[in-house]
N, C-alpha and C positions, 0 to 999 in steps of 0.2 A: 504494499500499499504505500502510495506517495505521501510523505510527510508534508505538512503545511507548516509555514513558518511565521512567526510573530514580526511585526514591524518594529524596526529599531530607530526609525526616524522620529524625532520629536523637536520641540523647541530647544535651543541651545541649552537653556538652564536644566532641562530635563534629561538630555541625552545620556549623560554619564550614569545618572541613577537607573535609567531603564536598561542600560547595558548590563549593569551590575545585578539587576533583579530578574530579567527574563531568562528562561531556561529553553534550550534547544534540545533536550533529552541527552543521551549518552555523550560525553565529551571525549574526543579523541586525545591521544598524547600531545604534549606541546612540542613546538619546533622553534628554531631561531627565526626571529622576525627578519622579514625580507623587504627592504626598501624597493620601490618600483619606479620605473618610468612608464607612463600611461599614454597611449595614443587612443584618442576617440576617433575612429575611421570615418571617412566621409560616405562610404558605402559598405554594405555587409558582404559576405562571401557569394551572394547571388547578384551582385552589382545593384542592389536595391539602395536608393538614397537613404541616408540616415534621416531619422526623426528625433533622435537624441543625438545632438551633434556638439562638435568642439567650438571654442570661441574663436578659432582662427590664429591662435597665438603659438601653435606647436604643441610639443609634448608637455604633459603634466608630470613634473618630476619631484618626487619626495624631497621636501626640504627647500624647495626653490618656489619663489613667488607666493609663499604662504600655503602651498600645497602640501598635504600629508597623503601618502599612498604607500601601503603596505599589505603584506600578507601577515596577519597577526600571529602571535605565538600559539593561538588556538586554531590557526590554519585557515581563517576566513579573510576574505578581501575587505579592505576598509580604504576608501578614497574620500578625503575631504578637500574640496577644491578651494575652499576659503577658510582653512584651518586658522591661520595667523594673519592673513592679509585678504584684501578683496580685489586683487589684481585679476584673478582668473574666474571663469565661470563656464557653464555649458547652456545649451540652448534646447528647449522643447517645442516640437512642431507637431501639431495635432492634425495636419491637413492630408494625412495618408488617405488615398481613395477608399471610400467605403466606411470611414470612421463616423462616429456621431459628431454632432457639433462640438466645437471646443468647449471644454470645462471653463468656468469663470476664470478670467485672466488674473494671475497672480505675479508679483515681482519674484524673481529667482535669487533668493538669499540663502547663503550657507548651503549650496548644493553638496550632496554626498552620495556615494555608493556604499552599501553594505550588503554582504551576502551572508547566506546561512552558513553553519559550520558543516563542512563537507565530511564524507566518509573517510576520505583521505586528506590529510592536510595539503592545502594547494601548492605550497612550496615544496612538498615531498612527492609530487607526481613525477612519474618518469616519462620519457619521450614516447609520444604516441598515445599516451593514456588520455582518456576523456571521462568527465563526470558531469552529472546533471545537478545543478544547485539552484536554490531560491536566491533571488537578488532583487534589491530595491534601489531605485533612483529617487532620492527625496530632496526637498528643499523647503524652507519656510517662506512666509511672505514678510519676514522681518517683525512679525507680531505674534498672533495667536493661531495661526493656520499653518499646518504642515502638510504638504502634498507628498504622497508616495505614488511612484510608478512601479507597481509591483509585478514582478515576474515570478510567480508562485512564492511570493513573499510579502507578508502583510495582509490586512484585512481586505475583503472584497476582491479576491484574486481567482475566484472560481473560473475555470475555463482559460486562464492565462498560460503562457509558455514558460517553460524552464529556461535559465540560462545554461548554455553548454560550454564548459571550459575545456580546453585541450591543451596539452604541452606540445609545442611545435618545434622547439629546439632545445638541445642539451649541451652540457659543457664541452663535450668532446665530438669531433666530427662523425664518429661512428654511432652517435646517438647514446653513448653511455655517459655516466655522471649525472650530476644535478641538472634539473630543468632550468633554463635560463630565459624561456620565452613561452608565453601562453597567448591564446585568444579566447575571448568570450563573447558569445552572441546567442540570442534566442532562436536558434535555427531549428528546421526540421531535421531530426537525427535518426529516425527509425526505431527509437527507444522511448524517450521521454516526450517527445513533441511530435505531434501530427501537423500542427499548425504553427507557423513561425510567428515571433514578434509580438504576441498579443500580451498586452499589459492591463492590469486592473488598476484604475486610478482611484484613489481615495484621498479625501481631505479630512484631516483630524483637526477639529476646532475646539479650542480650549477657552472656556468661559466660566469664571468664578470657581475655578478648580475642578470643573467637570469637563471630560473629553467626550466629543461626539464624533463618530465616524460617518462620513457621508460618501457613498458610492457614486462616482462620477461615471462609471461605465467601463467598457472594455475597448481599448484602442490599439491599433497596430502602431508600433513604436519601434521600428528597426534601429538597431545599433550594433556596432562591433567595437570591441576593445582589443588593442594589442598591448600586452603587458611584457616588460623587460625587466630583468633583475638589474637594479642600478649598481 
């Protein structure tokens, strides 16, 4: 049975406490934290134009321009595009053919990527290995609303696609050694996904200490990440 994953995106003051309190089930062994260089590609592997896209300023590099991008010690992907500065951002485009009308427009503040904890820590994957993971792209409006674009991650994601992560290069030319490059995209893979790029969009609104989740619908939101060990 496919596991469903809770959302880890919250207003900045709540994020750390939520990470500490939410459980994802059995925890794998810990690994060394791996800093990353992240490319948000303009097209996916089928040459479909991105709908979650980069800001046009090149790679997002851990520790550069306020970006934090790592595989954590627990093995999941964490990218904060505005961790310590607001130089970098990402763009969300809801215009894919067949999508519902766009959800209410929000400013993109503190955009992040967080994945579920995988069966095998992502930094420990070997060349050619593929895993299906839950993944969310989230941001706030700078106030009391947090939007999650959930790929089998977060509330209201029934019918969405999983993110497929693959190790595409290893340290040695023969494919041996530690993985040093990965791709991530919600593609059809013959295992987890019969449909590509479907995201469940949810707005969490906090008012007077109470959170309300608003299902904005299912949207095709193609993206592809290339991750390289820094």
